[in-house]
Structures are given as C-alpha cells and as structure tokens.
PyMOL Python script that loads the backbone (N, CA, C, O; Angstrom):
from pymol import cmd

cmd.read_pdbstr("""\
ATOM      1  N   MET A   1      52.625 -24.153 120.626  1.00  0.00           N
ATOM      2  CA  MET A   1      52.982 -25.564 120.680  1.00  0.00           C
ATOM      3  C   MET A   1      52.121 -26.315 119.659  1.00  0.00           C
ATOM      4  O   MET A   1      50.895 -26.207 119.665  1.00  0.00           O
ATOM      5  N   SER A   2      52.770 -27.061 118.802  1.00  0.00           N
ATOM      6  CA  SER A   2      52.043 -27.773 117.761  1.00  0.00           C
ATOM      7  C   SER A   2      51.488 -29.094 118.293  1.00  0.00           C
ATOM      8  O   SER A   2      51.846 -29.544 119.381  1.00  0.00           O
ATOM      9  N   MET A   3      50.618 -29.694 117.511  1.00  0.00           N
ATOM     10  CA  MET A   3      50.056 -30.993 117.866  1.00  0.00           C
ATOM     11  C   MET A   3      51.163 -32.041 117.961  1.00  0.00           C
ATOM     12  O   MET A   3      51.108 -32.948 118.791  1.00  0.00           O
ATOM     13  N   TYR A   4      52.174 -31.900 117.091  1.00  0.00           N
ATOM     14  CA  TYR A   4      53.317 -32.818 117.115  1.00  0.00           C
ATOM     15  C   TYR A   4      54.026 -32.758 118.457  1.00  0.00           C
ATOM     16  O   TYR A   4      54.367 -33.794 119.028  1.00  0.00           O
ATOM     17  N   ASP A   5      54.251 -31.541 118.969  1.00  0.00           N
ATOM     18  CA  ASP A   5      54.931 -31.378 120.251  1.00  0.00           C
ATOM     19  C   ASP A   5      54.121 -31.992 121.387  1.00  0.00           C
ATOM     20  O   ASP A   5      54.677 -32.630 122.281  1.00  0.00           O
ATOM     21  N   THR A   6      52.810 -31.797 121.348  1.00  0.00           N
ATOM     22  CA  THR A   6      51.940 -32.351 122.388  1.00  0.00           C
ATOM     23  C   THR A   6      51.962 -33.875 122.345  1.00  0.00           C
ATOM     24  O   THR A   6      52.076 -34.521 123.387  1.00  0.00           O
ATOM     25  N   ASP A   7      51.855 -34.454 121.152  1.00  0.00           N
ATOM     26  CA  ASP A   7      51.920 -35.914 121.003  1.00  0.00           C
ATOM     27  C   ASP A   7      53.273 -36.433 121.456  1.00  0.00           C
ATOM     28  O   ASP A   7      53.354 -37.440 122.159  1.00  0.00           O
ATOM     29  N   ARG A   8      54.327 -35.752 121.058  1.00  0.00           N
ATOM     30  CA  ARG A   8      55.685 -36.160 121.436  1.00  0.00           C
ATOM     31  C   ARG A   8      55.823 -36.176 122.955  1.00  0.00           C
ATOM     32  O   ARG A   8      56.328 -37.140 123.530  1.00  0.00           O
ATOM     33  N   GLN A   9      55.373 -35.105 123.597  1.00  0.00           N
ATOM     34  CA  GLN A   9      55.477 -35.023 125.057  1.00  0.00           C
ATOM     35  C   GLN A   9      54.654 -36.122 125.728  1.00  0.00           C
ATOM     36  O   GLN A   9      55.075 -36.692 126.734  1.00  0.00           O
ATOM     37  N   GLN A  10      53.493 -36.411 125.174  1.00  0.00           N
ATOM     38  CA  GLN A  10      52.643 -37.459 125.748  1.00  0.00           C
ATOM     39  C   GLN A  10      53.301 -38.828 125.605  1.00  0.00           C
ATOM     40  O   GLN A  10      53.273 -39.629 126.539  1.00  0.00           O
ATOM     41  N   PHE A  11      53.887 -39.101 124.455  1.00  0.00           N
ATOM     42  CA  PHE A  11      54.592 -40.375 124.260  1.00  0.00           C
ATOM     43  C   PHE A  11      55.769 -40.495 125.218  1.00  0.00           C
ATOM     44  O   PHE A  11      55.982 -41.548 125.819  1.00  0.00           O
ATOM     45  N   ILE A  12      56.526 -39.425 125.358  1.00  0.00           N
ATOM     46  CA  ILE A  12      57.682 -39.440 126.263  1.00  0.00           C
ATOM     47  C   ILE A  12      57.221 -39.674 127.699  1.00  0.00           C
ATOM     48  O   ILE A  12      57.809 -40.492 128.406  1.00  0.00           O
ATOM     49  N   LYS A  13      56.194 -38.977 128.134  1.00  0.00           N
ATOM     50  CA  LYS A  13      55.665 -39.147 129.491  1.00  0.00           C
ATOM     51  C   LYS A  13      55.172 -40.579 129.707  1.00  0.00           C
ATOM     52  O   LYS A  13      55.410 -41.171 130.760  1.00  0.00           O
ATOM     53  N   THR A  14      54.487 -41.126 128.711  1.00  0.00           N
ATOM     54  CA  THR A  14      53.990 -42.497 128.796  1.00  0.00           C
ATOM     55  C   THR A  14      55.145 -43.483 128.926  1.00  0.00           C
ATOM     56  O   THR A  14      55.087 -44.409 129.734  1.00  0.00           O
ATOM     57  N   LEU A  15      56.188 -43.284 128.133  1.00  0.00           N
ATOM     58  CA  LEU A  15      57.356 -44.173 128.213  1.00  0.00           C
ATOM     59  C   LEU A  15      58.057 -44.051 129.565  1.00  0.00           C
ATOM     60  O   LEU A  15      58.495 -45.055 130.128  1.00  0.00           O
ATOM     61  N   GLN A  16      58.168 -42.823 130.090  1.00  0.00           N
ATOM     62  CA  GLN A  16      58.785 -42.641 131.404  1.00  0.00           C
ATOM     63  C   GLN A  16      58.005 -43.394 132.475  1.00  0.00           C
ATOM     64  O   GLN A  16      58.591 -44.068 133.321  1.00  0.00           O
ATOM     65  N   LEU A  17      56.696 -43.277 132.434  1.00  0.00           N
ATOM     66  CA  LEU A  17      55.859 -43.984 133.405  1.00  0.00           C
ATOM     67  C   LEU A  17      55.951 -45.496 133.226  1.00  0.00           C
ATOM     68  O   LEU A  17      56.010 -46.240 134.205  1.00  0.00           O
ATOM     69  N   TYR A  18      55.964 -45.944 131.982  1.00  0.00           N
ATOM     70  CA  TYR A  18      56.050 -47.380 131.676  1.00  0.00           C
ATOM     71  C   TYR A  18      57.371 -47.963 132.185  1.00  0.00           C
ATOM     72  O   TYR A  18      57.375 -48.962 132.905  1.00  0.00           O
ATOM     73  N   PHE A  19      58.488 -47.339 131.811  1.00  0.00           N
ATOM     74  CA  PHE A  19      59.795 -47.842 132.251  1.00  0.00           C
ATOM     75  C   PHE A  19      59.947 -47.728 133.769  1.00  0.00           C
ATOM     76  O   PHE A  19      60.425 -48.656 134.421  1.00  0.00           O
ATOM     77  N   GLY A  20      59.539 -46.587 134.325  1.00  0.00           N
ATOM     78  CA  GLY A  20      59.631 -46.394 135.768  1.00  0.00           C
ATOM     79  C   GLY A  20      58.767 -47.386 136.534  1.00  0.00           C
ATOM     80  O   GLY A  20      59.161 -47.862 137.599  1.00  0.00           O
ATOM     81  N   GLY A  21      57.601 -47.696 136.003  1.00  0.00           N
ATOM     82  CA  GLY A  21      56.717 -48.681 136.627  1.00  0.00           C
ATOM     83  C   GLY A  21      57.338 -50.062 136.666  1.00  0.00           C
ATOM     84  O   GLY A  21      57.201 -50.784 137.654  1.00  0.00           O
ATOM     85  N   HIS A  22      58.016 -50.427 135.601  1.00  0.00           N
ATOM     86  CA  HIS A  22      58.682 -51.734 135.573  1.00  0.00           C
ATOM     87  C   HIS A  22      59.847 -51.781 136.564  1.00  0.00           C
ATOM     88  O   HIS A  22      60.066 -52.802 137.215  1.00  0.00           O
ATOM     89  N   VAL A  23      60.584 -50.695 136.677  1.00  0.00           N
ATOM     90  CA  VAL A  23      61.662 -50.639 137.672  1.00  0.00           C
ATOM     91  C   VAL A  23      61.064 -50.838 139.065  1.00  0.00           C
ATOM     92  O   VAL A  23      61.578 -51.625 139.859  1.00  0.00           O
ATOM     93  N   ALA A  24      59.983 -50.126 139.354  1.00  0.00           N
ATOM     94  CA  ALA A  24      59.342 -50.226 140.669  1.00  0.00           C
ATOM     95  C   ALA A  24      58.811 -51.638 140.930  1.00  0.00           C
ATOM     96  O   ALA A  24      58.923 -52.149 142.044  1.00  0.00           O
ATOM     97  N   LYS A  25      58.239 -52.262 139.913  1.00  0.00           N
ATOM     98  CA  LYS A  25      57.712 -53.620 140.059  1.00  0.00           C
ATOM     99  C   LYS A  25      58.820 -54.599 140.430  1.00  0.00           C
ATOM    100  O   LYS A  25      58.668 -55.384 141.365  1.00  0.00           O
ATOM    101  N   HIS A  26      59.925 -54.556 139.708  1.00  0.00           N
ATOM    102  CA  HIS A  26      61.012 -55.501 139.964  1.00  0.00           C
ATOM    103  C   HIS A  26      61.729 -55.183 141.270  1.00  0.00           C
ATOM    104  O   HIS A  26      62.247 -56.084 141.930  1.00  0.00           O
ATOM    105  N   ARG A  27      61.762 -53.915 141.642  1.00  0.00           N
ATOM    106  CA  ARG A  27      62.333 -53.538 142.941  1.00  0.00           C
ATOM    107  C   ARG A  27      61.479 -54.114 144.072  1.00  0.00           C
ATOM    108  O   ARG A  27      62.007 -54.631 145.056  1.00  0.00           O
ATOM    109  N   ALA A  28      60.166 -54.020 143.925  1.00  0.00           N
ATOM    110  CA  ALA A  28      59.257 -54.594 144.926  1.00  0.00           C
ATOM    111  C   ALA A  28      59.458 -56.104 145.021  1.00  0.00           C
ATOM    112  O   ALA A  28      59.422 -56.667 146.114  1.00  0.00           O
ATOM    113  N   ASN A  29      59.668 -56.756 143.887  1.00  0.00           N
ATOM    114  CA  ASN A  29      59.924 -58.199 143.892  1.00  0.00           C
ATOM    115  C   ASN A  29      61.186 -58.533 144.671  1.00  0.00           C
ATOM    116  O   ASN A  29      61.199 -59.475 145.463  1.00  0.00           O
ATOM    117  N   VAL A  30      62.247 -57.765 144.450  1.00  0.00           N
ATOM    118  CA  VAL A  30      63.503 -58.007 145.172  1.00  0.00           C
ATOM    119  C   VAL A  30      63.301 -57.783 146.663  1.00  0.00           C
ATOM    120  O   VAL A  30      63.735 -58.596 147.478  1.00  0.00           O
ATOM    121  N   ASN A  31      62.650 -56.691 147.021  1.00  0.00           N
ATOM    122  CA  ASN A  31      62.380 -56.434 148.440  1.00  0.00           C
ATOM    123  C   ASN A  31      61.566 -57.561 149.061  1.00  0.00           C
ATOM    124  O   ASN A  31      61.842 -57.982 150.185  1.00  0.00           O
ATOM    125  N   ASN A  32      60.576 -58.045 148.343  1.00  0.00           N
ATOM    126  CA  ASN A  32      59.756 -59.150 148.827  1.00  0.00           C
ATOM    127  C   ASN A  32      60.599 -60.412 149.019  1.00  0.00           C
ATOM    128  O   ASN A  32      60.467 -61.106 150.027  1.00  0.00           O
ATOM    129  N   LEU A  33      61.447 -60.697 148.064  1.00  0.00           N
ATOM    130  CA  LEU A  33      62.307 -61.880 148.169  1.00  0.00           C
ATOM    131  C   LEU A  33      63.274 -61.765 149.344  1.00  0.00           C
ATOM    132  O   LEU A  33      63.548 -62.754 150.023  1.00  0.00           O
ATOM    133  N   LEU A  34      63.787 -60.572 149.584  1.00  0.00           N
ATOM    134  CA  LEU A  34      64.738 -60.375 150.679  1.00  0.00           C
ATOM    135  C   LEU A  34      64.064 -60.388 152.053  1.00  0.00           C
ATOM    136  O   LEU A  34      64.664 -60.825 153.035  1.00  0.00           O
ATOM    137  N   ASP A  35      62.832 -59.914 152.121  1.00  0.00           N
ATOM    138  CA  ASP A  35      62.164 -59.720 153.410  1.00  0.00           C
ATOM    139  C   ASP A  35      61.182 -60.818 153.795  1.00  0.00           C
ATOM    140  O   ASP A  35      60.758 -60.888 154.949  1.00  0.00           O
ATOM    141  N   ASN A  36      60.815 -61.674 152.848  1.00  0.00           N
ATOM    142  CA  ASN A  36      59.735 -62.628 153.074  1.00  0.00           C
ATOM    143  C   ASN A  36      60.277 -64.047 153.116  1.00  0.00           C
ATOM    144  O   ASN A  36      60.724 -64.572 152.096  1.00  0.00           O
ATOM    145  N   ASN A  37      60.240 -64.670 154.287  1.00  0.00           N
ATOM    146  CA  ASN A  37      60.751 -66.034 154.436  1.00  0.00           C
ATOM    147  C   ASN A  37      59.978 -67.047 153.597  1.00  0.00           C
ATOM    148  O   ASN A  37      60.554 -68.040 153.152  1.00  0.00           O
ATOM    149  N   VAL A  38      58.691 -66.814 153.373  1.00  0.00           N
ATOM    150  CA  VAL A  38      57.897 -67.712 152.541  1.00  0.00           C
ATOM    151  C   VAL A  38      58.396 -67.655 151.103  1.00  0.00           C
ATOM    152  O   VAL A  38      58.487 -68.687 150.437  1.00  0.00           O
ATOM    153  N   ALA A  39      58.720 -66.465 150.622  1.00  0.00           N
ATOM    154  CA  ALA A  39      59.235 -66.321 149.258  1.00  0.00           C
ATOM    155  C   ALA A  39      60.550 -67.077 149.107  1.00  0.00           C
ATOM    156  O   ALA A  39      60.815 -67.667 148.060  1.00  0.00           O
ATOM    157  N   LEU A  40      61.365 -67.057 150.147  1.00  0.00           N
ATOM    158  CA  LEU A  40      62.635 -67.786 150.096  1.00  0.00           C
ATOM    159  C   LEU A  40      62.406 -69.274 149.905  1.00  0.00           C
ATOM    160  O   LEU A  40      63.127 -69.922 149.147  1.00  0.00           O
ATOM    161  N   ALA A  41      61.413 -69.817 150.584  1.00  0.00           N
ATOM    162  CA  ALA A  41      61.128 -71.245 150.485  1.00  0.00           C
ATOM    163  C   ALA A  41      60.623 -71.630 149.094  1.00  0.00           C
ATOM    164  O   ALA A  41      60.836 -72.756 148.646  1.00  0.00           O
ATOM    165  N   GLU A  42      59.954 -70.699 148.412  1.00  0.00           N
ATOM    166  CA  GLU A  42      59.401 -70.982 147.082  1.00  0.00           C
ATOM    167  C   GLU A  42      60.454 -70.914 145.979  1.00  0.00           C
ATOM    168  O   GLU A  42      60.204 -71.373 144.864  1.00  0.00           O
ATOM    169  N   HIS A  43      61.617 -70.355 146.269  1.00  0.00           N
ATOM    170  CA  HIS A  43      62.669 -70.184 145.269  1.00  0.00           C
ATOM    171  C   HIS A  43      63.951 -70.846 145.772  1.00  0.00           C
ATOM    172  O   HIS A  43      64.686 -70.259 146.566  1.00  0.00           O
ATOM    173  N   PRO A  44      64.218 -72.066 145.310  1.00  0.00           N
ATOM    174  CA  PRO A  44      65.393 -72.774 145.819  1.00  0.00           C
ATOM    175  C   PRO A  44      66.714 -72.057 145.510  1.00  0.00           C
ATOM    176  O   PRO A  44      67.657 -72.136 146.298  1.00  0.00           O
ATOM    177  N   ASP A  45      66.787 -71.369 144.386  1.00  0.00           N
ATOM    178  CA  ASP A  45      68.001 -70.618 144.058  1.00  0.00           C
ATOM    179  C   ASP A  45      67.672 -69.131 144.138  1.00  0.00           C
ATOM    180  O   ASP A  45      67.491 -68.462 143.121  1.00  0.00           O
ATOM    181  N   ILE A  46      67.599 -68.635 145.361  1.00  0.00           N
ATOM    182  CA  ILE A  46      67.155 -67.263 145.605  1.00  0.00           C
ATOM    183  C   ILE A  46      68.089 -66.240 144.973  1.00  0.00           C
ATOM    184  O   ILE A  46      67.639 -65.200 144.490  1.00  0.00           O
ATOM    185  N   ILE A  47      69.375 -66.528 144.974  1.00  0.00           N
ATOM    186  CA  ILE A  47      70.344 -65.592 144.386  1.00  0.00           C
ATOM    187  C   ILE A  47      70.079 -65.433 142.886  1.00  0.00           C
ATOM    188  O   ILE A  47      70.083 -64.319 142.364  1.00  0.00           O
ATOM    189  N   GLU A  48      69.851 -66.542 142.209  1.00  0.00           N
ATOM    190  CA  GLU A  48      69.566 -66.467 140.771  1.00  0.00           C
ATOM    191  C   GLU A  48      68.261 -65.717 140.506  1.00  0.00           C
ATOM    192  O   GLU A  48      68.170 -64.941 139.555  1.00  0.00           O
ATOM    193  N   THR A  49      67.275 -65.945 141.330  1.00  0.00           N
ATOM    194  CA  THR A  49      65.991 -65.263 141.176  1.00  0.00           C
ATOM    195  C   THR A  49      66.155 -63.760 141.371  1.00  0.00           C
ATOM    196  O   THR A  49      65.618 -62.971 140.593  1.00  0.00           O
ATOM    197  N   ILE A  50      66.888 -63.362 142.396  1.00  0.00           N
ATOM    198  CA  ILE A  50      67.137 -61.935 142.643  1.00  0.00           C
ATOM    199  C   ILE A  50      67.949 -61.339 141.498  1.00  0.00           C
ATOM    200  O   ILE A  50      67.684 -60.221 141.058  1.00  0.00           O
ATOM    201  N   GLU A  51      68.937 -62.091 141.019  1.00  0.00           N
ATOM    202  CA  GLU A  51      69.753 -61.600 139.900  1.00  0.00           C
ATOM    203  C   GLU A  51      68.893 -61.337 138.673  1.00  0.00           C
ATOM    204  O   GLU A  51      69.100 -60.340 137.981  1.00  0.00           O
ATOM    205  N   LYS A  52      67.936 -62.208 138.390  1.00  0.00           N
ATOM    206  CA  LYS A  52      67.039 -61.997 137.248  1.00  0.00           C
ATOM    207  C   LYS A  52      66.208 -60.732 137.435  1.00  0.00           C
ATOM    208  O   LYS A  52      66.006 -59.971 136.489  1.00  0.00           O
ATOM    209  N   GLU A  53      65.727 -60.510 138.654  1.00  0.00           N
ATOM    210  CA  GLU A  53      64.963 -59.295 138.932  1.00  0.00           C
ATOM    211  C   GLU A  53      65.844 -58.052 138.745  1.00  0.00           C
ATOM    212  O   GLU A  53      65.395 -57.049 138.190  1.00  0.00           O
ATOM    213  N   LEU A  54      67.082 -58.124 139.205  1.00  0.00           N
ATOM    214  CA  LEU A  54      68.010 -56.996 139.040  1.00  0.00           C
ATOM    215  C   LEU A  54      68.320 -56.749 137.567  1.00  0.00           C
ATOM    216  O   LEU A  54      68.455 -55.600 137.145  1.00  0.00           O
ATOM    217  N   ASP A  55      68.434 -57.824 136.783  1.00  0.00           N
ATOM    218  CA  ASP A  55      68.632 -57.674 135.334  1.00  0.00           C
ATOM    219  C   ASP A  55      67.472 -56.912 134.698  1.00  0.00           C
ATOM    220  O   ASP A  55      67.676 -56.030 133.864  1.00  0.00           O
ATOM    221  N   HIS A  56      66.256 -57.264 135.102  1.00  0.00           N
ATOM    222  CA  HIS A  56      65.078 -56.554 134.578  1.00  0.00           C
ATOM    223  C   HIS A  56      65.122 -55.080 134.981  1.00  0.00           C
ATOM    224  O   HIS A  56      64.850 -54.197 134.168  1.00  0.00           O
ATOM    225  N   MET A  57      65.468 -54.826 136.242  1.00  0.00           N
ATOM    226  CA  MET A  57      65.558 -53.440 136.714  1.00  0.00           C
ATOM    227  C   MET A  57      66.587 -52.662 135.904  1.00  0.00           C
ATOM    228  O   MET A  57      66.326 -51.539 135.474  1.00  0.00           O
ATOM    229  N   ALA A  58      67.751 -53.258 135.700  1.00  0.00           N
ATOM    230  CA  ALA A  58      68.823 -52.583 134.954  1.00  0.00           C
ATOM    231  C   ALA A  58      68.387 -52.289 133.521  1.00  0.00           C
ATOM    232  O   ALA A  58      68.678 -51.219 132.986  1.00  0.00           O
ATOM    233  N   ASP A  59      67.695 -53.231 132.907  1.00  0.00           N
ATOM    234  CA  ASP A  59      67.230 -53.056 131.534  1.00  0.00           C
ATOM    235  C   ASP A  59      66.282 -51.861 131.431  1.00  0.00           C
ATOM    236  O   ASP A  59      66.457 -51.001 130.568  1.00  0.00           O
ATOM    237  N   TYR A  60      65.287 -51.806 132.303  1.00  0.00           N
ATOM    238  CA  TYR A  60      64.336 -50.701 132.253  1.00  0.00           C
ATOM    239  C   TYR A  60      64.959 -49.382 132.693  1.00  0.00           C
ATOM    240  O   TYR A  60      64.609 -48.325 132.168  1.00  0.00           O
ATOM    241  N   GLU A  61      65.877 -49.436 133.648  1.00  0.00           N
ATOM    242  CA  GLU A  61      66.586 -48.218 134.079  1.00  0.00           C
ATOM    243  C   GLU A  61      67.421 -47.666 132.922  1.00  0.00           C
ATOM    244  O   GLU A  61      67.461 -46.455 132.704  1.00  0.00           O
ATOM    245  N   ASP A  62      68.087 -48.553 132.183  1.00  0.00           N
ATOM    246  CA  ASP A  62      68.861 -48.128 131.010  1.00  0.00           C
ATOM    247  C   ASP A  62      67.959 -47.468 129.973  1.00  0.00           C
ATOM    248  O   ASP A  62      68.299 -46.419 129.425  1.00  0.00           O
ATOM    249  N   LYS A  63      66.819 -48.080 129.708  1.00  0.00           N
ATOM    250  CA  LYS A  63      65.885 -47.511 128.729  1.00  0.00           C
ATOM    251  C   LYS A  63      65.409 -46.133 129.169  1.00  0.00           C
ATOM    252  O   LYS A  63      65.320 -45.209 128.360  1.00  0.00           O
ATOM    253  N   LEU A  64      65.109 -46.003 130.439  1.00  0.00           N
ATOM    254  CA  LEU A  64      64.664 -44.716 130.970  1.00  0.00           C
ATOM    255  C   LEU A  64      65.766 -43.667 130.841  1.00  0.00           C
ATOM    256  O   LEU A  64      65.498 -42.526 130.463  1.00  0.00           O
ATOM    257  N   ASN A  65      66.996 -44.047 131.152  1.00  0.00           N
ATOM    258  CA  ASN A  65      68.125 -43.110 131.041  1.00  0.00           C
ATOM    259  C   ASN A  65      68.369 -42.681 129.597  1.00  0.00           C
ATOM    260  O   ASN A  65      68.633 -41.507 129.339  1.00  0.00           O
ATOM    261  N   VAL A  66      68.286 -43.612 128.664  1.00  0.00           N
ATOM    262  CA  VAL A  66      68.478 -43.277 127.243  1.00  0.00           C
ATOM    263  C   VAL A  66      67.359 -42.354 126.767  1.00  0.00           C
ATOM    264  O   VAL A  66      67.614 -41.374 126.067  1.00  0.00           O
ATOM    265  N   LEU A  67      66.137 -42.665 127.142  1.00  0.00           N
ATOM    266  CA  LEU A  67      65.005 -41.810 126.768  1.00  0.00           C
ATOM    267  C   LEU A  67      65.226 -40.391 127.261  1.00  0.00           C
ATOM    268  O   LEU A  67      65.044 -39.434 126.509  1.00  0.00           O
ATOM    269  N   GLU A  68      65.619 -40.250 128.520  1.00  0.00           N
ATOM    270  CA  GLU A  68      65.796 -38.922 129.097  1.00  0.00           C
ATOM    271  C   GLU A  68      67.018 -38.207 128.524  1.00  0.00           C
ATOM    272  O   GLU A  68      66.994 -36.993 128.323  1.00  0.00           O
ATOM    273  N   LYS A  69      68.072 -38.953 128.265  1.00  0.00           N
ATOM    274  CA  LYS A  69      69.285 -38.325 127.731  1.00  0.00           C
ATOM    275  C   LYS A  69      69.072 -37.810 126.312  1.00  0.00           C
ATOM    276  O   LYS A  69      69.459 -36.686 125.992  1.00  0.00           O
ATOM    277  N   TYR A  70      68.462 -38.625 125.468  1.00  0.00           N
ATOM    278  CA  TYR A  70      68.390 -38.284 124.049  1.00  0.00           C
ATOM    279  C   TYR A  70      67.081 -37.631 123.610  1.00  0.00           C
ATOM    280  O   TYR A  70      67.025 -37.024 122.541  1.00  0.00           O
ATOM    281  N   PHE A  71      66.032 -37.746 124.418  1.00  0.00           N
ATOM    282  CA  PHE A  71      64.746 -37.238 123.952  1.00  0.00           C
ATOM    283  C   PHE A  71      64.089 -36.238 124.901  1.00  0.00           C
ATOM    284  O   PHE A  71      63.114 -35.587 124.527  1.00  0.00           O
ATOM    285  N   VAL A  72      64.602 -36.108 126.113  1.00  0.00           N
ATOM    286  CA  VAL A  72      64.007 -35.172 127.067  1.00  0.00           C
ATOM    287  C   VAL A  72      64.978 -34.051 127.378  1.00  0.00           C
ATOM    288  O   VAL A  72      64.689 -32.887 127.098  1.00  0.00           O
ATOM    289  N   ASN A  73      66.103 -34.375 127.942  1.00  0.00           N
ATOM    290  CA  ASN A  73      67.082 -33.382 128.396  1.00  0.00           C
ATOM    291  C   ASN A  73      68.031 -32.994 127.273  1.00  0.00           C
ATOM    292  O   ASN A  73      68.950 -33.741 126.940  1.00  0.00           O
ATOM    293  N   GLY A  74      67.805 -31.831 126.695  1.00  0.00           N
ATOM    294  CA  GLY A  74      68.717 -31.335 125.670  1.00  0.00           C
ATOM    295  C   GLY A  74      68.771 -32.192 124.425  1.00  0.00           C
ATOM    296  O   GLY A  74      69.851 -32.434 123.887  1.00  0.00           O
ATOM    297  N   SER A  75      67.626 -32.653 123.959  1.00  0.00           N
ATOM    298  CA  SER A  75      67.618 -33.557 122.815  1.00  0.00           C
ATOM    299  C   SER A  75      68.244 -32.930 121.573  1.00  0.00           C
ATOM    300  O   SER A  75      68.836 -33.644 120.763  1.00  0.00           O
ATOM    301  N   LYS A  76      68.128 -31.632 121.404  1.00  0.00           N
ATOM    302  CA  LYS A  76      68.719 -30.981 120.222  1.00  0.00           C
ATOM    303  C   LYS A  76      70.243 -31.039 120.277  1.00  0.00           C
ATOM    304  O   LYS A  76      70.890 -31.293 119.260  1.00  0.00           O
ATOM    305  N   GLU A  77      70.824 -30.806 121.461  1.00  0.00           N
ATOM    306  CA  GLU A  77      72.283 -30.889 121.584  1.00  0.00           C
ATOM    307  C   GLU A  77      72.768 -32.310 121.341  1.00  0.00           C
ATOM    308  O   GLU A  77      73.806 -32.519 120.712  1.00  0.00           O
ATOM    309  N   ASN A  78      72.013 -33.292 121.843  1.00  0.00           N
ATOM    310  CA  ASN A  78      72.406 -34.687 121.666  1.00  0.00           C
ATOM    311  C   ASN A  78      72.296 -35.110 120.202  1.00  0.00           C
ATOM    312  O   ASN A  78      73.105 -35.907 119.727  1.00  0.00           O
ATOM    313  N   GLU A  79      71.306 -34.584 119.487  1.00  0.00           N
ATOM    314  CA  GLU A  79      71.194 -34.897 118.064  1.00  0.00           C
ATOM    315  C   GLU A  79      72.431 -34.387 117.321  1.00  0.00           C
ATOM    316  O   GLU A  79      72.983 -35.095 116.479  1.00  0.00           O
ATOM    317  N   LYS A  80      72.868 -33.161 117.629  1.00  0.00           N
ATOM    318  CA  LYS A  80      74.074 -32.598 116.991  1.00  0.00           C
ATOM    319  C   LYS A  80      75.296 -33.432 117.351  1.00  0.00           C
ATOM    320  O   LYS A  80      76.148 -33.695 116.503  1.00  0.00           O
ATOM    321  N   GLU A  81      75.377 -33.845 118.613  1.00  0.00           N
ATOM    322  CA  GLU A  81      76.503 -34.652 119.069  1.00  0.00           C
ATOM    323  C   GLU A  81      76.567 -35.979 118.322  1.00  0.00           C
ATOM    324  O   GLU A  81      77.644 -36.412 117.913  1.00  0.00           O
ATOM    325  N   LEU A  82      75.398 -36.633 118.143  1.00  0.00           N
ATOM    326  CA  LEU A  82      75.362 -37.893 117.426  1.00  0.00           C
ATOM    327  C   LEU A  82      75.766 -37.718 115.968  1.00  0.00           C
ATOM    328  O   LEU A  82      76.467 -38.564 115.413  1.00  0.00           O
ATOM    329  N   LEU A  83      75.331 -36.627 115.345  1.00  0.00           N
ATOM    330  CA  LEU A  83      75.666 -36.390 113.957  1.00  0.00           C
ATOM    331  C   LEU A  83      77.155 -36.133 113.769  1.00  0.00           C
ATOM    332  O   LEU A  83      77.707 -36.455 112.717  1.00  0.00           O
ATOM    333  N   ASN A  84      77.812 -35.561 114.770  1.00  0.00           N
ATOM    334  CA  ASN A  84      79.238 -35.273 114.693  1.00  0.00           C
ATOM    335  C   ASN A  84      80.108 -36.503 114.937  1.00  0.00           C
ATOM    336  O   ASN A  84      81.289 -36.506 114.589  1.00  0.00           O
ATOM    337  N   ASP A  85      79.537 -37.541 115.530  1.00  0.00           N
ATOM    338  CA  ASP A  85      80.335 -38.757 115.835  1.00  0.00           C
ATOM    339  C   ASP A  85      80.643 -39.566 114.628  1.00  0.00           C
ATOM    340  O   ASP A  85      81.299 -40.603 114.730  1.00  0.00           O
TER     341      ASP A  85
END
""", "prot")
cmd.dss("prot")
cmd.show_as("cartoon", "prot")
cmd.util.cbc("prot")
cmd.orient("prot")
C-alpha cells in the first residue's frame, strides 16, 4: 500500500465522519424540536425550522452517498462508467 493510498483512505474516512456527524447533528435538532415543548415555544414557525434541518440532513446525506458511490464502493468501475457516458 502506497502513501497515496493511505492518505486517500484517511481523507475518505475523515469525510465520512464529517458528513455523518452533520447528519447526526441535524437529526438531533429535529428530534429535539419534535420532543421538546420549550423548543416549540422558541420557534414560531416550527414546520419551517424542521424543514431547514431536514434540508441540511439531505444535503449531507447526499454528499455521503456520492462519496461512497464514486470513491469508496467500486470507484474503478464508476470511473469507467463515467468515462463511457
């Protein structure tokens, strides 16, 4: 295994943790908003607030899925597929 492979794997792992951490953070926010009556009082438009949190979750989930699809799981096959498109 070359130094390049080790660095690549470390970057990929770091990105997975970073994106996954953001998903978990925004999920916790939604759970808090749904379960905490005090949080409801602090946000007059609770639906809009939850929607914004879900948007953040979707964004980071998409990034995580793209990272795993194109750079973790079968990245060589996906590179060939992209070149053929």
